[in-house]
N, C-alpha and C positions, 0 to 999 in steps of 0.2 A: 504493500499499499504506499503510495506516494506521500511524502511528508514535506511540508513547506517549512524550510529551515528557520526563516526570520519572518514571521508575520508582521507587517508593518504597524498595525495598530497596537500590538504589544511591545514593539520597539519604542513607539511614541509614549506608551503608558510607563515603560521603564524610565525613559528620560524625563518625564514629568515627576517621577518619584526620585530621580538622581539627586536633584539639589538637596533635599531632605537628608539624605544618607551622606553626601559629601560635606555639607555644612556641619553635620554633626561630627564627622571624623576630624574636620578640620579644627573644631573645638577641642578635640583631644589633644591635638598637637600643638596648637598655638600657645606661645607663652603668655601667662597672665589671664588665661580663659577658663581656669578651673571652677571659678564661680558659676560659669554658664553651663556646665555639664549637667547639673541637676535640671535646669530648665529645658534643655535640649532633649534629655530623656523623657521628661514629662510630656513634651510636645509629640514624641513618638507614641507614647502611651495613650494620649488623648485621641490620636488618629485611630488606634486600635479600638478604644473605648466607643468612639463615634460609629464605627461600623457595628459593633455589638449592639449599641442602642437602637441602631436602624432595624437590626434583625428582630429584637425582642418586641418591636412594635408590630410585626407581622404575625399571622397566625401559624403556629408551628404544625408541622406534619405529624409530629411524633414528640411526646414527652416521656422521658425515663428517669429513673431514680436508681443509683447504685449505693450500697451500703447503708441505705435508709437516710442518706443525707446529701449525697451528691446528685444534684438535679442537672439534667442536660436537656436542650431543645434540638430537634432535628427538623430541619427545612429541606424537603426533597425537590429536586429540580429534574424534570424529565424532558428529554429532547432527542426525537428520532430514536428511541429505544435504548438510550444512554441514560444513566442515572447519576446525579451528583447529590450526595448527602451532605449538607453544610450544617455542622454541629456547633451550638453556642453553649458555653457554660461559664461559671464564675472567672475562669482564668483567660478566656477569649474565645476564639473561633478557629476551626480547621474543617477540612473536608475531605471526602473520600469519593472517587469515581469508579463507575463500572461502565466501560465501554460498550457499545452495542453488541459486539461479538464476543464479549469477555464473560467470564462465569464467576468472577470475584472483584470485590472493591479494592482499590489501591488508594493509599493515603497520598494526597496531593502536596506539591510543595508550597512554600510560604507565599511564592510569586503568584502561583494560581489562586490561593486562598485570597490574597489582597485584590486580585483581578476580579475575582467573583464577587467580593464585596463591593467593589466599584460598581459592577453591574446591578447589585441590589440597591445601592444607595441612589443610583440614577433612575430607579423606578422601572426597571425592564423586565421585572417579574410579573407574571399574570396569574392570579389565582383562579382556578377553575370554578365556574358558576355553580356546578353541581359536584361537590367533593366525592371522591370515590375512595373507598377503603381497598388499599392495595398492599399486597405482601411484597416487599422488596428485600431479599435476603431474609434475615431474621427479624426484620422490623415491620410491623403493621403500621401502615400510613393512613391517617384520616385526611385525605386530600393531599394535593401536591401542587407544585408550580411549574408554569411553562414560561416561556420567553416571548416577548414582542420581536419585531423584525430586527431592530438594532441589537437587542440582547442576544438573539441567535447568532448574529454575525460575530459578535464579540466572544461569545461562549465557544463557538466552533474553533476561533483562533486560540482561545485559551487551551482547548483539549488537543488541538494540533501541536501547540507549542510544548505541551506536556508529554506528547509522545503517544497519545491514544489514536492518532490517525484523525480521519474526518470523514463524514458521510459521502458516499459517491455523488459526484456531480457538484459539490459545493464550490470548488476552486474553478470549475468549468463557468458556473453561473457568476462567480466573482469576477472572472475576466483576466486573461493572462497579462494584459497591458495595464490593468488598473493598479497603479503603485501605492496610492495613498487613499483608500476607499473611506478612512475615518477622519479625513482632515477637519470636517466641520465638527465632528463629535468631540475630538480631543483638542481642538484649537492648537493648530501647529505653530502659529505665530507665538503664541503664549509660551509654548514649550521651548522654541528657539530662544526666546528672551530670557527664559529661566535658566537654560544651559549657558548662555552667554554671561549671565550674572555669576554663575558658579565659576565659570572658567576665570572671570576677573578676580573673584575672591580667593580662588586657588592660587593665581598668580601672585596676589598680594601677600598671601601666606608665605609662599616660597621667597619672595622678596624680604619679608621680615625675617625669616629664617636665615638667609644669607647675611643680613645685617647684623643679626646676633652672633653668627659665627665670626665675622669680621671683628666685631667689638671684643669678643672673647679672646681672639689672637692679639689684638692690640694691648688688652689687659695684661696677658701673659708676657708680651714683650716688656711692657712697663715694669712689671714686677722683677724681671731679670735685669733691667737698668738699674732699678733701685738697689738690688743686691750687689751690683757691680760698684755702685756709688758708696756703698757702705763699707766695702773691704778697705779702700785707701784711707778713709776716715779713722778706722780702728787702728791702722799702723801708725798714722800721724799722731795719734794720742799717746803712743809709746815710742816716741822717736829718740830719747836719749838712752844710754847705756844702763843707767840705774833702774829705769822703768822696764827695759827689756829682761834685765836679769831677774827681776821681781815677777816676771810674767804679767806685767800690767797691774798687779795687786798694789803696788806703792806709787803714789803720785810723784811725778817728777818735781824735785825741789832745789 
């Protein structure tokens, strides 16, 4: 089965998230930025919590309890006989996918989970008007979700990126020559501007690092000069024979 190695919309999605990661890493390396680390970490946590809050506002397909205290919610998404189970609990969210021709669920990557959450937050899920009780694996679902047109396109690129393949005819319908099908959805200009900002910040950080290294070398050179200057001063203080014989312990008189 043919696999499209670099789905364009996912590349744009990755670039849109790249500033968050790079700026966070820059904060780890930049001198005098330790006070910002906690704020940056909180920003990433807030993004995760925002996705989680969006999920909890939707009607769950299944609710489970483990060990009488661990509660989790399952949101089932069906698309052309492939199933994705998006699980939300107190720690965050994660997902499993069973491709159309597969016989088991596979845990998805964090990249897939975040992409799927973007689809959810953008409102591309469609709840069936007449919920059905379905058995998917060992889980009994009380209704499930499908995707609108834009959601289907993004979802199919996610599963292609993850390595599940894609339904026959999808890329034919997409078109061989259509290089950027989601430019309006992901706002390419905004992504380019964000990347340009990150590049500028990264260059500034590199310049600051070079300046710090130069200043450190100058300080080391200055320390050596001071040591050299102190040596003749010590000899001058013990210039006469009486002082030298006493090893400098007796003041010349």
